[in-house]
C-alpha positions as CSV (number, residue, x, y, z in Angstrom):
1,V,48.9,34.8,58.9
2,T,48.3,31.6,56.8
3,G,49.0,30.9,53.5
4,K,48.0,29.0,50.6
5,G,49.4,28.1,47.1
6,M,53.0,28.6,47.4
7,T,54.3,25.0,47.5
8,P,58.0,24.8,46.2
9,P,58.2,22.6,43.0
10,R,59.9,19.3,43.1
11,K,61.3,19.3,39.7
12,I,62.4,22.6,38.1
13,L,61.6,22.5,33.8
14,F,63.5,25.3,32.9
15,P,66.2,27.1,34.8
16,P,65.6,30.5,35.0
17,E,69.4,31.7,34.9
18,K,69.1,30.2,31.5
19,I,67.3,33.1,30.3
20,C,68.3,36.0,29.0
21,M,66.5,39.5,28.8
22,D,68.6,40.9,26.2
23,W,68.8,40.3,22.5
24,R,71.3,37.7,21.7
25,Q,71.4,39.6,17.8
26,K,70.6,43.0,17.0
27,R,69.4,43.1,13.6
28,R,66.6,45.1,11.6
29,P,62.9,44.7,11.8
30,G,61.1,41.4,11.0
31,A,58.1,40.7,8.4
32,G,55.2,41.8,8.2
33,L,52.2,39.5,8.5
34,Y,49.2,39.0,5.8
35,N,45.5,39.2,7.3
36,F,43.4,36.3,6.4
37,G,40.3,37.9,6.6
38,S,39.9,38.8,9.8
39,T,43.2,38.1,11.5
40,C,44.4,41.2,12.7
41,Y,43.9,39.8,16.4
42,L,46.3,37.0,16.3
43,N,48.9,38.8,14.0
44,V,49.3,41.6,16.5
45,I,50.0,39.0,19.3
46,L,52.3,36.9,16.6
47,Q,54.6,39.9,16.5
48,C,54.4,40.7,20.1
49,L,55.8,37.5,21.4
50,T,58.1,37.2,18.3
51,Y,60.0,40.8,20.2
52,T,59.6,39.4,23.6
53,P,63.4,39.0,24.1
54,P,63.4,36.3,26.1
55,L,60.8,34.3,24.5
56,A,62.7,35.2,20.8
57,N,65.8,34.2,22.5
58,Y,64.7,30.5,23.6
59,L,63.0,29.6,20.2
60,L,66.0,31.0,17.8
61,S,67.9,28.7,20.2
62,R,65.6,25.8,18.5
63,Q,65.9,24.0,22.1
64,H,62.4,22.5,21.7
65,S,62.1,21.2,18.5
66,R,65.1,19.2,18.6
67,F,64.0,17.3,21.4
68,C,60.2,17.7,21.0
69,S,58.7,14.2,20.1
70,Q,55.1,15.7,20.0
71,Q,52.7,14.0,17.4
72,G,50.9,16.8,15.1
73,F,49.8,19.9,16.8
74,C,53.1,21.7,18.7
75,M,52.3,25.3,19.6
76,M,56.0,25.7,20.8
77,C,57.4,24.1,17.1
78,I,55.1,26.3,15.8
79,M,55.9,29.5,17.3
80,E,59.9,28.5,16.7
81,A,59.2,28.5,13.1
82,H,57.5,31.3,13.0
83,V,60.0,33.7,15.0
84,R,62.6,32.4,12.6
85,K,60.8,33.5,9.8
86,V,59.8,36.2,10.6
87,L,63.3,37.7,12.1
88,Y,65.6,35.7,9.0
89,S,63.4,35.7,6.0
90,S,64.7,38.2,3.4
91,A,60.8,38.9,2.6
92,S,59.3,41.5,3.7
93,V,55.9,39.7,4.5
94,I,55.4,36.5,5.3
95,R,51.8,34.1,5.8
96,P,51.5,32.7,8.8
97,R,50.2,29.7,7.7
98,A,50.9,27.2,10.1
99,V,48.8,29.3,13.2
100,I,46.0,29.6,10.6
101,R,46.1,25.8,9.8
102,D,46.0,25.1,13.5
103,L,43.6,27.8,14.8
104,K,41.3,25.5,16.0
105,F,43.7,23.6,18.2
106,I,44.6,27.1,19.8
107,G,41.5,27.9,21.0
108,E,37.9,28.8,19.4
109,F,38.8,31.0,16.4
110,K,38.7,31.2,13.2
111,P,40.2,33.5,10.1
112,D,36.9,34.8,8.8
113,I,35.6,36.0,12.2
114,P,37.1,38.7,14.4
115,G,38.7,37.4,17.2
116,D,40.0,39.1,20.4
117,A,43.6,40.0,21.1
118,Y,43.6,39.1,24.8
119,E,41.9,36.0,24.3
120,F,44.3,35.0,21.2
121,L,47.5,35.4,23.6
122,R,46.1,33.8,27.0
123,C,45.3,30.9,24.3
124,T,48.6,30.9,22.5
125,L,50.1,30.9,25.9
126,N,48.1,28.3,27.2
127,A,49.0,26.1,24.0
128,M,52.7,26.5,24.4
129,Q,52.9,25.7,28.3
130,K,50.8,22.4,26.8
131,A,53.7,21.6,24.6
132,C,56.4,22.2,27.4
133,L,54.5,19.7,29.3
134,S,54.2,17.5,26.8
135,G,55.8,14.2,27.6
136,S,56.2,15.0,31.5
137,N,53.6,12.8,33.2
138,D,52.4,13.2,37.2
139,L,54.5,16.5,37.6
140,D,52.9,18.3,40.7
141,V,51.3,21.9,40.5
142,S,53.9,24.1,40.9
143,S,56.4,22.0,38.9
144,Q,54.4,22.8,36.1
145,E,54.4,26.5,36.7
146,T,58.4,26.0,36.3
147,T,58.6,26.0,31.7
148,I,60.0,28.4,30.1
149,I,56.4,30.5,29.8
150,Y,55.7,30.6,33.3
151,Q,59.1,31.4,33.7
152,I,59.0,34.3,32.1
153,F,55.6,35.7,31.7
154,G,54.4,34.0,35.3
155,G,54.5,35.4,39.0
156,F,52.0,35.3,41.6
157,L,49.8,37.4,43.1
158,R,48.7,37.8,47.0
159,S,45.0,37.5,48.2
160,R,45.1,39.3,51.8
161,V,42.1,38.7,53.4
162,T,41.2,40.2,56.7
163,C,37.8,39.1,58.8
164,L,36.6,42.3,59.9
165,S,34.8,40.5,63.1
166,C,38.4,39.1,64.8
167,K,41.1,40.8,62.1
168,T,42.7,37.5,61.4
169,V,44.4,37.8,58.2
170,S,44.9,34.9,55.4
171,D,46.8,34.8,52.6
172,F,46.1,32.9,49.3
173,Y,48.3,33.0,46.4
174,K,47.8,32.5,42.8
175,V,50.2,32.0,39.8
176,F,48.9,34.3,36.7
177,L,50.5,35.0,33.6
178,D,48.8,38.7,32.6
179,V,46.7,41.0,35.0
180,L,43.7,42.8,33.6
181,L,42.9,46.0,34.8
182,K,39.9,47.8,35.2
183,I,40.2,51.5,33.3
184,K,36.6,52.7,34.2
185,G,38.0,56.3,35.7
186,A,41.4,55.6,35.5
187,S,43.7,58.0,33.5
188,S,46.5,56.6,33.7
189,L,48.2,52.8,34.2
190,T,49.6,53.8,37.5
191,T,45.8,54.9,38.8
192,A,44.3,51.5,37.2
193,L,47.1,49.7,39.4
194,E,46.9,51.7,42.6
195,Y,43.4,50.8,42.6
196,F,44.2,46.8,41.7
197,V,45.9,46.6,45.0
198,T,43.1,48.7,47.0
199,P,41.7,47.0,49.9
200,K,38.0,46.0,48.9
201,D,35.3,45.4,51.1
202,M,33.6,42.2,50.8
203,D,31.2,43.2,53.7
204,G,27.6,42.5,51.3
205,K,28.5,39.0,51.0
206,K,29.5,37.1,53.8
207,C,31.1,34.4,52.1
208,F,34.5,33.6,53.5
209,K,34.7,31.3,56.3
210,C,37.2,32.5,59.0
211,S,38.9,30.2,60.3
212,K,39.0,31.7,64.0
213,C,35.3,32.6,64.2
214,K,34.9,29.4,62.4
215,K,31.5,30.7,60.7
216,K,30.7,33.0,57.3
217,V,32.2,36.8,57.8
218,A,32.2,40.3,55.9
219,V,36.5,41.0,54.9
220,T,38.3,43.3,53.2
221,K,40.8,41.5,50.5
222,M,43.8,43.2,49.3
223,I,45.2,41.8,46.0
224,T,49.5,42.6,45.7
225,V,51.8,41.4,43.1
226,H,53.7,39.4,45.7
227,R,56.2,37.6,43.2
228,V,57.1,39.8,39.8
229,P,57.3,38.3,36.1
230,R,59.9,39.0,34.0
231,V,57.7,40.5,31.6
232,L,54.9,42.1,32.4
233,T,51.7,41.3,30.2
234,V,48.7,43.9,31.3
235,C,45.2,44.3,29.9
236,L,43.6,47.7,30.0
237,G,40.1,45.7,29.9
238,R,38.3,47.9,27.3
239,A,34.8,46.2,27.8
240,D,32.3,47.6,30.6
241,D,30.9,45.0,32.7
242,R,27.9,46.3,32.6
243,T,27.1,47.1,29.2
244,S,29.9,45.8,27.3
245,K,30.3,49.1,25.5
246,K,33.4,49.8,24.5
247,L,35.4,52.4,27.0
248,S,37.8,54.4,24.7
249,Q,39.3,56.8,27.0
250,V,43.2,57.7,27.1
251,V,44.6,55.5,29.5
252,E,48.3,57.3,30.1
253,Y,51.1,54.6,30.1
254,P,54.5,55.3,30.8
255,E,57.8,54.1,28.8
256,F,59.5,52.9,32.4
257,L,56.9,51.4,34.8
258,D,58.0,51.1,38.5
259,L,56.2,47.6,40.0
260,R,57.4,47.8,43.7
261,P,54.2,50.1,45.0
262,Y,51.9,47.5,43.9
263,T,53.9,44.6,45.4
264,S,53.1,42.6,48.9
265,D,56.8,45.1,49.9
266,P,55.8,48.2,48.4
267,D,58.8,50.0,50.2
268,G,61.7,48.0,49.1
269,E,64.1,49.1,46.0
270,P,62.7,49.6,42.7
271,L,61.1,46.9,40.0
272,L,61.7,48.5,37.0
273,Y,60.2,47.7,33.7
274,S,60.8,48.9,30.3
275,L,58.1,49.1,27.6
276,Y,58.2,47.1,24.6
277,A,54.9,46.5,22.9
278,V,52.0,48.1,22.9
279,V,48.5,46.4,20.8
280,V,46.4,49.2,20.4
281,H,42.3,48.6,19.0
282,T,40.7,50.8,16.9
283,G,36.6,50.9,16.3
284,H,33.4,51.7,18.7
285,T,32.5,48.2,19.6
286,C,34.6,45.5,21.3
287,L,33.4,43.1,18.6
288,G,34.2,44.7,15.8
289,G,37.2,46.9,14.7
290,H,41.1,46.4,14.0
291,F,44.1,45.7,15.9
292,F,47.9,47.0,15.2
293,C,50.7,47.4,17.3
294,Y,54.1,49.2,18.2
295,I,57.3,46.8,18.6
296,K,60.4,47.4,20.1
297,A,62.9,45.4,17.5
298,S,66.2,44.0,18.7
299,N,67.8,47.9,17.3
300,E,65.9,49.4,20.1
301,E,64.0,51.1,17.4
302,W,60.2,51.7,17.7
303,Y,57.7,50.1,14.7
304,K,54.2,50.2,13.9
305,M,53.2,47.0,12.2
306,N,50.0,46.7,11.3
307,D,49.1,43.7,9.2
308,V,51.4,43.5,5.8
309,S,53.2,47.1,6.9
310,V,55.9,47.5,9.3
311,E,56.9,51.3,9.5
312,S,59.3,53.1,11.8
313,C,57.7,55.6,15.0
314,D,59.1,57.4,17.6
315,I,58.4,56.4,21.3
316,H,56.2,59.8,21.3
317,T,53.8,58.0,19.2
318,V,53.7,54.8,21.0
319,L,52.8,56.5,23.9
320,G,49.9,58.5,22.8
321,Q,47.9,55.5,21.5
322,Q,44.3,54.1,23.0
323,A,46.3,51.0,24.4
324,Y,44.4,47.5,24.9
325,L,47.8,45.6,25.7
326,L,50.7,46.5,27.2
327,F,54.4,44.4,27.3
328,Y,56.7,45.0,30.0
329,A,60.1,43.4,30.4
330,R,62.6,43.6,33.3
């Protein structure tokens, strides 16, 4: 077996032992967020990140801003101030002004045009990652993947490619911050994950050059989670690949998920994850509609966050939604 893509880092930017997965302080839920026209897609992501315990612990400690020398836009400083304001303010609703002001630096978003929550999540983590690397020049790629962002959300996928002619196996590793799952025909998260790790025949296109056969060959490709993340973010792909119509079916998801069956070593000890946030999209098309979310606060209670409103709810309500994004923590 040959492998590519798992080079050890030369430098660790954030030591993993400093990550605290449990809330350092328990308190009631924080404020709701005003909608600036069409900004529900960013409100839900800000709320889900605010209630990601290891990230909130880090941001509340102000470790970033104390040493930040970034001139102008810094997503880590913005998130630090935002999380403090949401969790510590006595107000029941706040305006995420700094995020709205700097939207153009985060991605191609405008406050008055509906956006996609998954895209906003990816752009926000990307902007936070850039802020973590600010001032660190000439780092190898593996070292860049040791920031607080990658230490929390990052894992590795392994693509195992098997030549159908000579059975030579080649492994390729790729870092990920989230997993996008196809849900067409899937009734549950576990069936979608099973499909994700099922070997696929790539025989139609001879696109892989086998190192032994020395020519392009038909192969099977199997993807597994090779190194699991501390926080697993799953997007249930609700846009149909061919028609872009929204797939509105119910996909069941558990409060506790064992990721072990979907890893490169499926027979080891269970790898248990606990659900702590869910983003829901309502509406018939992927482009319009409305986003709201459910989060588990530090007091272990669940709340529905719908822009300005914050309402207490139970786990049964949380598990019965047409979910779009799922956040699980180890």
